C-alpha positions as CSV (number, residue, x, y, z in Angstrom):
1,X,-9.4,8.2,7.0
2,X,-12.2,10.4,7.5
3,X,-11.5,13.5,9.9
4,X,-13.2,13.3,13.0
5,X,-15.2,16.4,12.1
6,X,-16.8,14.7,9.4
7,X,-17.6,11.7,11.5
8,X,-19.8,14.1,14.0
9,X,-21.0,15.4,10.9
10,X,-22.1,11.9,9.9
11,X,-23.7,11.2,13.3
12,X,-25.5,14.2,13.2
13,X,-27.0,13.5,10.0
14,X,-27.9,9.8,11.1
15,X,-29.7,11.0,14.3
16,X,-32.8,11.7,12.2
17,X,-33.3,8.2,12.1
18,X,-35.5,6.2,14.7
19,X,-33.6,5.2,17.8
20,X,-32.0,2.1,17.5
21,X,-33.5,-0.5,20.0
22,X,-32.3,-4.0,18.8
23,X,-28.9,-5.7,18.2
24,X,-29.2,-6.4,14.6
25,X,-30.0,-2.9,14.0
26,X,-27.3,-1.5,16.0
27,X,-24.7,-4.0,14.1
28,X,-25.8,-2.7,10.9
29,X,-25.8,0.8,11.9
30,X,-22.2,0.2,13.2
31,X,-20.9,-1.6,10.1
32,X,-22.2,1.6,8.1
33,X,-20.0,3.7,10.0
34,X,-17.1,1.2,9.7
35,X,-17.5,1.3,6.1
36,X,-17.2,5.0,5.9
37,X,-14.8,5.6,8.5
38,X,-12.9,2.3,9.1
39,X,-13.2,0.0,12.3
40,X,-10.4,1.6,14.3
41,X,-11.4,5.1,13.6
42,X,-15.0,4.5,14.6
43,X,-15.6,4.9,18.4
44,X,-18.3,3.4,20.8
45,X,-19.6,7.1,21.2
46,X,-19.7,7.6,17.4
47,X,-22.1,4.5,17.1
48,X,-24.2,5.4,20.3
49,X,-24.5,9.0,19.1
50,X,-25.6,7.8,15.4
51,X,-28.1,5.1,16.9
52,X,-29.6,7.8,19.3
53,X,-28.6,6.1,22.3
54,X,-26.2,6.6,25.4
55,X,-23.0,4.6,26.1
56,X,-24.7,2.8,28.8
57,X,-27.4,1.5,26.3
58,X,-24.7,0.6,23.9
59,X,-23.0,-1.5,26.6
60,X,-26.2,-3.3,27.4
61,X,-26.3,-4.9,23.9
62,X,-22.6,-5.3,23.5
63,X,-19.6,-5.8,25.9
64,X,-17.5,-4.0,23.5
65,X,-17.2,-2.5,19.8
66,X,-15.3,-6.1,19.1
67,X,-18.3,-8.0,20.5
68,X,-20.7,-6.1,18.0
69,X,-18.8,-7.4,15.1
70,X,-18.8,-10.9,16.1
71,X,-22.7,-10.7,16.9
72,X,-24.0,-13.5,19.2
73,X,-21.1,-15.7,18.9
74,X,-22.3,-17.9,21.7
75,X,-25.5,-18.4,20.3
76,X,-23.7,-19.5,16.9
77,X,-21.5,-22.0,18.6
78,X,-24.5,-23.7,20.3
79,X,-26.0,-24.0,16.8
80,X,-23.0,-25.7,15.3
81,X,-22.8,-27.9,18.3
82,X,-26.6,-29.1,17.5
83,X,-25.9,-29.4,14.0
84,X,-23.1,-31.9,14.7
85,X,-25.3,-33.5,17.5
86,X,-27.9,-34.2,14.8
87,X,-25.8,-36.0,12.3
88,X,-26.6,-39.6,11.6
89,X,-24.8,-41.9,14.1
90,X,-23.3,-44.1,11.1
91,X,-22.3,-41.1,9.0
92,X,-18.6,-41.2,8.3
93,X,-17.1,-38.4,10.6
94,X,-15.6,-36.1,7.9
95,X,-18.9,-36.2,5.9
96,X,-21.0,-35.1,9.1
97,X,-18.5,-32.5,9.9
98,X,-18.7,-30.9,6.3
99,X,-22.1,-31.0,6.1
100,X,-22.7,-29.2,9.6
101,X,-19.9,-26.5,8.8
102,X,-21.7,-25.8,5.5
103,X,-24.9,-25.6,6.8
104,X,-23.6,-23.4,10.0
105,X,-22.4,-20.9,7.2
106,X,-25.6,-20.9,5.1
107,X,-27.1,-17.6,5.1
108,X,-30.4,-16.0,3.7
109,X,-29.3,-13.9,0.5
110,X,-30.6,-10.8,2.1
111,X,-27.9,-11.4,4.7
112,X,-25.0,-12.4,2.8
113,X,-23.7,-8.5,2.2
114,X,-23.8,-7.9,5.9
115,X,-21.8,-11.4,6.6
116,X,-19.4,-10.6,4.0
117,X,-18.6,-7.1,5.9
118,X,-18.6,-8.7,8.9
119,X,-15.9,-11.3,8.0
120,X,-13.8,-8.7,5.9
121,X,-13.5,-6.9,9.5
122,X,-12.7,-10.2,11.4
123,X,-9.9,-11.5,9.0
124,X,-8.5,-8.1,8.1
125,X,-8.4,-5.6,11.0
126,X,-5.7,-6.6,13.5
127,X,-7.3,-6.0,16.6
128,X,-10.3,-8.0,15.6
129,X,-7.9,-11.1,14.3
130,X,-6.3,-11.1,18.0
131,X,-9.6,-11.4,19.4
132,X,-10.6,-14.3,16.8
133,X,-7.8,-16.4,18.6
134,X,-9.8,-17.0,21.5
135,X,-12.9,-17.2,19.9
136,X,-12.2,-19.8,17.4
137,X,-10.5,-21.8,20.0
138,X,-14.2,-22.5,21.1
139,X,-15.2,-23.3,17.6
140,X,-12.3,-25.8,17.0
141,X,-13.0,-27.4,20.4
142,X,-16.7,-28.1,19.5
143,X,-15.4,-30.0,16.4
144,X,-12.7,-31.9,18.3
145,X,-15.2,-32.9,20.9
146,X,-17.7,-34.3,18.2
147,X,-14.6,-36.2,16.6
148,X,-13.5,-37.4,20.3
149,X,-17.4,-38.9,21.0
150,X,-17.3,-40.5,17.6
151,X,-13.8,-42.3,17.8
152,X,-14.0,-43.0,21.6
153,X,-10.9,-41.1,22.3
154,X,-10.3,-38.2,24.7
155,X,-10.7,-34.5,23.3
156,X,-7.1,-33.9,24.2
157,X,-5.8,-36.6,22.0
158,X,-3.9,-35.8,18.9
159,X,-6.7,-37.1,16.3
160,X,-9.5,-34.8,17.8
161,X,-7.2,-31.8,18.0
162,X,-5.8,-32.1,14.6
163,X,-9.4,-32.4,13.1
164,X,-10.4,-29.4,14.9
165,X,-7.4,-27.3,14.0
166,X,-7.5,-28.5,10.5
167,X,-10.9,-28.1,9.7
168,X,-11.1,-24.6,11.0
169,X,-8.1,-23.8,8.8
170,X,-10.0,-25.3,6.0
171,X,-13.3,-23.1,6.6
172,X,-11.0,-19.8,7.1
173,X,-9.4,-20.8,3.8
174,X,-12.8,-20.8,2.1
175,X,-13.9,-17.6,3.5
176,X,-10.7,-15.8,2.2
177,X,-11.2,-17.3,-1.2
178,X,-15.0,-16.3,-0.9
179,X,-13.9,-12.4,0.0
180,X,-11.4,-12.2,-2.9
181,X,-13.7,-13.7,-5.4
182,X,-16.6,-12.0,-7.6
183,X,-19.9,-11.2,-5.7
184,X,-22.4,-13.9,-6.4
185,X,-19.6,-16.7,-5.7
186,X,-21.4,-19.1,-3.3
187,X,-19.7,-19.6,0.0
188,X,-21.3,-22.9,0.6
189,X,-19.6,-24.2,-2.3
190,X,-16.3,-23.1,-1.4
191,X,-16.6,-24.6,2.0
192,X,-17.9,-27.8,0.5
193,X,-15.2,-28.0,-1.8
194,X,-12.2,-27.0,0.8
195,X,-13.8,-29.7,3.4
196,X,-14.0,-32.4,0.8
197,X,-10.1,-31.8,-0.1
198,X,-9.4,-32.3,3.5
199,X,-11.2,-35.4,3.7
200,X,-9.4,-36.8,0.8
201,X,-6.2,-35.7,2.2
202,X,-6.9,-37.5,5.4
203,X,-7.9,-40.6,3.5
204,X,-4.6,-40.5,1.3
205,X,-2.9,-40.6,4.6
206,X,-4.9,-43.4,5.9
207,X,-5.9,-41.0,8.9
208,X,-9.4,-40.0,8.2
209,X,-11.1,-40.5,11.5
210,X,-14.2,-42.9,11.2
């Protein structure tokens, strides 16, 4: 853990940068501080000072420090829904979901290190794991709604709920494997493999939604 005096020294040194005026730039600056100081030890004041902005300006970009880590999660959820909606009407459900989830998690190579750091925080920091419960419920529901629409069942039925929960668990498992693997391991390949195994498991049980 870095002493608080070092944190303030770091902030003063970063003040020489141009004033941060965008969400992505503020995210990256905050991630640099998290890497040096730790997530819990870094305050909103630290981030704002390093960015050369005030607390009020920080809260115009993000509602909280947790929200900064998640980025524009609502926009990402809309993208996932759009990818599912674009699936061919006749495509098998699990195939459509797998393709959408893999594409949803495909990133420009330059963005991969930042996304890796983001997911390390989300999956390892206790305060963010608690926050993830609510956010992932929204992710899970989008998948469940897609399965419900394709099967003609209500979203509250067991099959759509099960699909949403299992597919989310599979995606998280792929991410955990990715974070523990050597750098250069393709996240898309792990997601594809994990979701194919889920599809095979449903098929073996005679329960694959189609």
